[in-house]
C-alpha positions as CSV (number, residue, x, y, z in Angstrom):
1,M,21.0,0.4,27.0
2,A,18.5,2.3,29.1
3,E,17.1,3.9,25.9
4,N,16.5,0.4,24.4
5,S,15.0,-0.9,27.6
6,G,12.2,1.7,27.5
7,A,11.5,0.9,23.8
8,I,11.4,-2.8,24.6
9,K,8.9,-2.3,27.4
10,L,6.7,-0.2,25.2
11,A,6.9,-2.8,22.5
12,A,6.0,-5.5,25.0
13,I,3.0,-3.5,26.3
14,G,1.9,-2.7,22.7
15,S,2.1,-6.4,21.9
16,S,0.1,-7.3,25.0
17,A,-2.5,-4.8,24.1
18,T,-2.8,-6.0,20.6
19,A,-3.2,-9.6,21.8
20,I,-5.9,-8.5,24.2
21,A,-7.7,-6.7,21.4
22,A,-7.5,-9.9,19.3
23,I,-8.9,-11.9,22.2
24,A,-11.6,-9.4,22.7
25,I,-12.7,-9.6,19.1
26,A,-12.6,-13.4,19.1
27,L,-14.6,-13.5,22.4
28,S,-17.2,-11.0,21.1
29,Q,-17.6,-13.1,18.0
30,K,-17.9,-16.3,20.0
31,E,-20.5,-14.7,22.3
32,A,-22.4,-13.5,19.3
33,K,-22.6,-17.0,18.0
34,A,-23.8,-18.2,21.4
35,G,-26.8,-16.0,21.1
36,T,-25.7,-13.1,23.3
37,Q,-25.4,-9.5,22.3
38,P,-23.2,-9.4,19.1
39,G,-20.0,-7.4,19.5
40,Q,-20.2,-7.2,23.3
41,I,-16.7,-7.0,24.8
42,P,-16.4,-9.2,28.0
43,P,-16.0,-7.1,31.2
44,E,-12.8,-8.9,32.2
45,V,-11.1,-7.9,28.9
46,M,-12.2,-4.3,29.4
47,Q,-10.8,-4.4,32.9
48,Y,-7.5,-5.7,31.7
49,L,-7.3,-3.0,29.0
50,A,-8.1,-0.4,31.7
51,A,-5.3,-1.8,33.9
52,I,-2.6,-1.5,31.2
53,S,-3.9,1.9,30.1
54,G,-1.7,3.7,32.7
55,A,1.4,2.4,31.0
56,T,0.3,2.7,27.4
57,G,-2.1,5.7,27.4
58,Q,-2.8,6.5,23.8
59,T,-2.3,2.9,22.6
60,V,-5.2,1.7,24.7
61,V,-7.4,4.6,23.6
62,E,-6.8,3.6,20.0
63,L,-7.5,0.0,20.7
64,I,-10.8,0.9,22.4
65,A,-11.7,3.0,19.4
66,I,-11.0,0.1,17.1
67,L,-13.1,-2.2,19.3
68,E,-16.0,0.2,19.4
69,T,-15.9,0.5,15.6
70,L,-16.0,-3.3,15.4
71,K,-18.8,-3.5,17.9
72,K,-20.9,-1.2,15.7
73,G,-20.3,-3.6,12.7
74,G,-17.7,-1.3,11.2
75,S,-14.7,-2.4,9.2
76,F,-11.3,-1.1,8.5
77,I,-11.0,-2.8,5.2
78,Q,-11.2,-0.4,2.2
79,G,-13.0,-1.5,-0.9
80,Y,-12.2,-0.8,-4.4
81,P,-12.5,2.8,-5.6
82,E,-15.5,3.8,-7.6
83,N,-15.4,2.9,-11.3
84,A,-13.6,5.3,-13.5
85,D,-15.1,7.0,-16.6
86,V,-12.1,6.8,-19.0
87,I,-8.7,5.2,-19.5
88,R,-5.8,7.5,-20.3
89,S,-2.6,6.1,-21.8
90,V,0.6,7.7,-23.1
91,T,3.4,6.0,-24.9
92,V,7.0,6.9,-24.3
93,N,9.5,6.2,-27.1
94,C,13.0,5.4,-25.7
95,A,15.0,6.4,-28.8
96,A,18.4,6.1,-27.3
97,V,20.0,3.4,-25.0
98,A,20.6,4.3,-21.4
99,T,19.0,7.7,-21.8
100,P,16.4,8.6,-19.1
101,Y,13.0,9.7,-20.3
102,Q,10.4,11.3,-18.0
103,C,6.8,10.2,-18.5
104,P,4.2,12.9,-19.4
105,E,1.9,14.1,-16.6
106,L,-1.2,12.1,-15.8
107,I,-2.8,12.4,-12.3
108,A,-4.1,9.2,-10.6
109,P,-7.4,9.5,-8.8
110,E,-7.4,8.4,-5.1
111,G,-7.3,4.6,-5.0
112,F,-6.0,4.1,-8.6
113,R,-2.6,2.9,-9.7
114,F,-0.6,3.4,-12.9
115,A,0.1,0.4,-15.2
116,V,3.6,0.8,-16.7
117,K,3.8,-1.7,-19.6
118,S,6.7,-2.6,-21.8
119,W,5.5,-2.5,-25.4
120,P,4.7,-6.1,-26.6
121,N,6.6,-5.6,-29.9
122,N,9.9,-4.4,-28.2
123,A,12.9,-6.4,-29.4
124,V,13.4,-9.8,-27.8
125,G,16.0,-9.4,-25.0
126,S,15.3,-5.7,-24.6
127,L,14.7,-4.3,-21.1
128,I,12.8,-1.2,-20.0
129,Y,14.2,0.2,-16.8
130,V,11.6,1.9,-14.5
131,G,12.6,4.3,-11.7
132,S,11.5,7.3,-9.8
133,T,14.4,9.5,-11.0
134,A,16.6,9.8,-14.0
135,A,19.5,8.3,-12.1
136,E,17.4,5.3,-10.9
137,C,16.1,4.3,-14.3
138,S,19.7,4.5,-15.7
139,N,21.1,2.1,-13.2
140,P,20.1,-1.6,-13.4
141,N,20.8,-2.0,-9.7
142,S,18.2,0.6,-8.6
143,C,15.3,0.2,-11.1
144,W,12.5,-2.2,-12.0
145,P,13.3,-4.0,-15.2
146,L,10.5,-4.9,-17.6
147,I,10.9,-7.5,-20.4
148,P,8.6,-7.0,-23.5
149,N,4.9,-7.2,-22.6
150,D,5.7,-7.0,-18.9
151,V,3.8,-4.7,-16.5
152,Y,4.7,-2.8,-13.4
153,I,2.0,-1.3,-11.2
154,A,3.0,2.0,-9.7
155,G,1.0,3.4,-6.7
156,I,2.0,7.0,-7.1
157,K,0.0,10.2,-7.7
158,N,1.6,11.6,-10.8
159,S,3.1,9.8,-13.8
160,K,5.7,12.5,-14.3
161,D,7.4,10.8,-11.3
162,I,8.1,7.8,-13.5
163,W,11.3,7.7,-15.5
164,V,12.2,5.0,-18.0
165,S,15.3,4.0,-20.1
166,T,16.0,1.0,-22.3
167,T,18.8,-1.4,-23.4
168,V,17.7,-1.4,-27.1
169,P,17.0,1.8,-29.0
170,G,13.4,2.4,-30.2
171,S,11.8,0.5,-27.3
172,R,8.5,1.8,-26.0
173,V,6.6,1.9,-22.8
174,V,3.0,2.6,-22.2
175,I,1.7,4.4,-19.0
176,S,-2.0,3.9,-18.4
177,I,-4.5,5.0,-15.7
178,E,-8.2,5.0,-15.2
179,Q,-9.6,8.4,-14.5
180,R,-12.9,10.2,-13.7
181,R,-14.1,13.0,-16.0
């Protein structure tokens, strides 16, 4: 119980610090609208953050760094990656039922995701099972099923980590990624 009590206290302090950070951001935005210095953090909020810093240490340091970034007009929201130069696609033919097939290797540039698409002309009622291992794609309980013309977006680095199988022989799946030259 003593172990949990420390974790609960730390979680409560972290929650309090997060709430204070949210209040600081809201107050700085309110003050900016009122015509004062934009992004200025009210002194009472900074004092409160300093008071809890003895208990939380690194958490408060991180919160202050976040607040400083926001004061400078920074953002933690990432945009879309730069446009790619080409589209690479490979087709995997699943010749046999319940047989795992590993996809050929394509490398995803940072920020890009693979599109795994069940071929539109696959037989009605057929399923493509997508998994990260041969065992996963062979088990309907541990895979992502695709009906014909369905798409799964995979945020992985290498398409060779995608395995597929089918419920109808001759079904196909296309793996596609945008790339830079």
